N, C-alpha and C positions, 0 to 999 in steps of 0.2 A: 151544877156540876158542868152543864154547859160553860158556865162563866170560867171556871177552872181550866177546862181544855182549850178554851180561846186565849185565856191568857198564856197557858204553856206554850202553842202554837205560836203565838205572837212573839214571844220571847226569843224562841228558837230561829223565827224568820230575821228578827232584829240582829241577832248575832250573826248569822249568816250574812246579811247585808253589811255589818260593820266589818267582819272579816274580810269580807270582799273588796271593799273600800280601802283597809290599810293594804291589802296587798297591792290594790292597783296602785297607790300612792308609792309605796316602796319599789314597784316595778318600774313606774315612772322616774322615781328618785335615781334608781341605780341607772336608768337609760341616760337621764339628764348628766350623770356622772361622767359615764361612758362617751356621752356626746363631746363634753367639755374636755375629757382626756385626749380624744381622737383629735380635737381640734388642736390642743398645745402641740401635739406629736406633727400635726400638718405644719404649723407655724415654725416648729423647729427644723423640721426638714426642708422647708422652704427657706428658711434663713441660711442653712448649710449649704443650700444649692444656689443662693445669691438671688432668689425669686420672692424677697419681700414684696408686700404690696406697698404702695407709695407712703401710706400713713406710718407703716412700721419703719421703712427706710427712714423718715424723718426722725423717728425715736433712735435708730441705729446710730446716728450721727453723734450723739452725746458719748458713746463710749469709742475709746482708741486702744489699739494694741499696743503693747509694750517694747515692739521690735524699732520704734521710733521712725517708721516710714509714713511720711505725709502725703496725702493722696494728691494728685496732681491738679491744679486750679480750684483747690479748696479753697472757698472765702475766708479769708483772715488767717490763712496758714503760713506760718513762718518759713523763711527760706532756709534750705539746707545748709548746715555749716560748712565755712570754707575749709580749705585744707589746713591753713593757718590756725583756724579755731580747733579743729579736730586735733591738730598736734600739741596744742596747748593744752586742750582738756586730757589728752592720753599722758601729758608731761604732769599734769597735777593730780592724775590718778596713780602714777607711779610713785610719787611724791608721798602721796598719803599711805599709800601701801607700805612703803619703806620706813616712814615714821611709826607708822602702827607696829610693824612688825621688829623694829630697830635695826633696821639695816643701812648699812654706809655703802652709796656707790662704788662699784670695784674701781672705777677709772679715777676717783677721789683717792683711794687707798694706794694705788700705784702712784700717784703723783705727790703723796704724803712720804712715802717711803723714800723717795729720794732725797728728802729733808733730813735724814737721820744717818750717821756715820758710825764706824766701828772705832771706839776708842781704845788706847792701849797706855799705860803706865808704867814705868820702872823704879826700881828703888834701890837704895845702897846696898841691899844685901844680895844684889843680883837677880832678883824675882822680878816677875812682870806679871801684871793684871790686866784685864780686858772689861770693857763695859761699852756704854752707848753715850751719845751726845746729839743733841736736836739742834740745828742750825736756825739762828736768829735774824742773820743777816751781818755784812760787812765784817766778816771774819769772826763774830760772836757765836758760841755755842753753850747750851746749858744742860748740866749733867748732874750726877750726884757728888757731892764732896768727898764721900770715903773711896771714889775711885781716882781722885786726883790729889789728895792731901793724906797724910798717913794719921789715922785717928788712933785711939787708945786701943790696945791689942789686951782684953782680958786673958787670954791664953798663954801671952807672955809680954807682959807690960814693960821689961827693961830690955826689948829687942832693940830699941833706939832707931828704928826703921823710918827713913824718910824717902818722899817720892822725889827723884830727882830728873824725871824725864816724862813727858807728856805727849803722844802724838795722836792725831785721828788719821784714819784711811781714807784719801780723796783720788778716784781714779787708779786703784791699785797701788798709790805711794803713800808714804807715811809724810805727814806733815807737822812738824814741831807746834805745839800751843802752850800756853801759859796761863796760870790761873790769875783772874783780875778781882775776881770777888767770891765769896763763900759764906754760908750760913755760920751758925754759931754751934753745930753739932760737934761732940766730942767722941761721939759712938755712932755706929752705923744705925740705920733705920729710926732716925730722929727727926723732928720736926726742922731742924736746922740743917739737914744734910742735904745741901744743895749746892752747887757752885757755877760760876761762869767762866769759861776759858775762852782764849782768843789766839787766832793765828795771826801771823804778821800782816797776811794780805787778806783781801775778801775771797771768799770761794765761790765758784760759779754754782751754787745751789739755791733751790728756791726756798726763801725764808718762811718759816712757819706761823701762822696767825695765832695768836695767845688768847685764851680768855681765863681772866681771873676771878670771874663773878660766876661761874658755873658752879651750881647748886648742890651737885652730887645727891640728887634724890634717890630713896631705894630703888633698885632695878632698873636704874638708868642704863642702857647699853652703851659699852665702850668698846674701844680698840686700842690694844697695846703693840706699839712696835719697838723691838729691841733685837740685839746681837746674840742672839742665841747660842751659847756654847761657842763663840767666836766663830760661827759658820755665815755669819752676814745677817743681815736685818730680816727679820721674820715677824710674822703677824699672829697675834692671838685675840680671841675675842672673849668678852665677859660682862657682867652686870655688876653695878654698885652694892656694897655691903651696908655695912655700917661705919659711922664715924667714931674714931678712938677717942678717949679721953685727951689724948697730945695733939689731936688734929689732923691722924693720918686717915686713910680710907681704906676698909678692908674691900676685897673683891677675890673671885674665884678665876683667875686667868692664871696662865703659865708664868711661873717666876722662875724660869731658868738661869743659871749662871749666866751673867754677859747682859742681861736686861736691863739692870740698875743704870738710869741716868736715860733710859730710852723715853718715848712717847706715849701718854695717854691722850686719845681723841675722842671727842664727843662726835655725834652724829654728822654735825656740820663739816668734820675734819679740822675742829680748831685744837691746839693744844691746850689742854686744861690741868696736865698735872704730869709727874714722872714717877715711874716704877722705881721704889727704893728697897725693896727687900722681900722678905717671905718668911712663914713660919717656919722654925727650923724643922726638919724631916719632912717638910709638906711642899713640893713644888706647885702646888696649885692655891693655896692661899696666901694672896699677897697683899703688898700694903704700898698705897699710892700716897704721895706728897701732894696736895692741891699746889697750883700756882698761887703765889701773892706778889703784890706788887714790889715788894722790897727785893725780891729776886732780880729786878730790872733796873736797881738804882744806879748801877755804874756804865750801864748803857749812854751812849751819846745822848739820848733824849729823854732819859730818866723815866721813861715809860714804856710799858710793853709793847712790842712792835705792832700789835694790832690797834693800838689806841694813837702811836704816833710812829711814822717813819724814820727809821735810823739813819742819821745824817752822816756824811762821810766826814768825821773827824774822829782823831785817836783820843782815848781818854787820858786825862792827866796822870 
């Protein structure tokens, strides 16, 4: 009996000792965690106050803020960029943003606007029409054929219409021009609906830079300049759509009366095409005729102006 009581008491005492020991370990563990936590808080506060101990300062040098400020006399630190380097960097950033967003610099658009003129033609029936022409240099302009040559009239095929007068507006005056070359179109909005006209003398206008290799990738941003409603050269923007089976390009940009023969510019301000028409009843669905080398075959250089400068000689 004594043995059973002794065993019972011994087990109770052992259980109590074990519980006390576990409680002590738990308390010490909590205390240790609190101590570590408090130390981390102290370090963070010291860092915020700039009171890091030397060993911590050495580690802190491995991190640098994003404001670009270099501490003075820092070993191995690069010198601050010069004003010219900063200006170059800003220009590169602006160019990257413009390219990404499809923007064309305003000063470039204003410069290119002066290369386009209002175009007027007069026929033997006493009627007149208006359009646009882009200057290529030495008195040469590019435009649409249907603005300067009477094409087939589906509504009145027996009209006998002929165009007997062409003028461009230069500084408020009408300057006579003549057709020197044209495509093979016999109807409007056709792959051959282009023409080259020329004034008797060179005009004091900036010649356009042309690009016959422009790829017209889907969604490429473009700018259109034209003589909207015979109210002067105006600007519209849009994006490349699809290429048609006959080699034209579709886009959503204003196709108002008078813009035919105007200019389609890429982001660099190069002339890459000419607007030639729109979908009937829809002034936004337009057609663009991409530039081709054959359009410049009658120019003195026999090449687009961007490939070779136009020399001062008259075509034969």
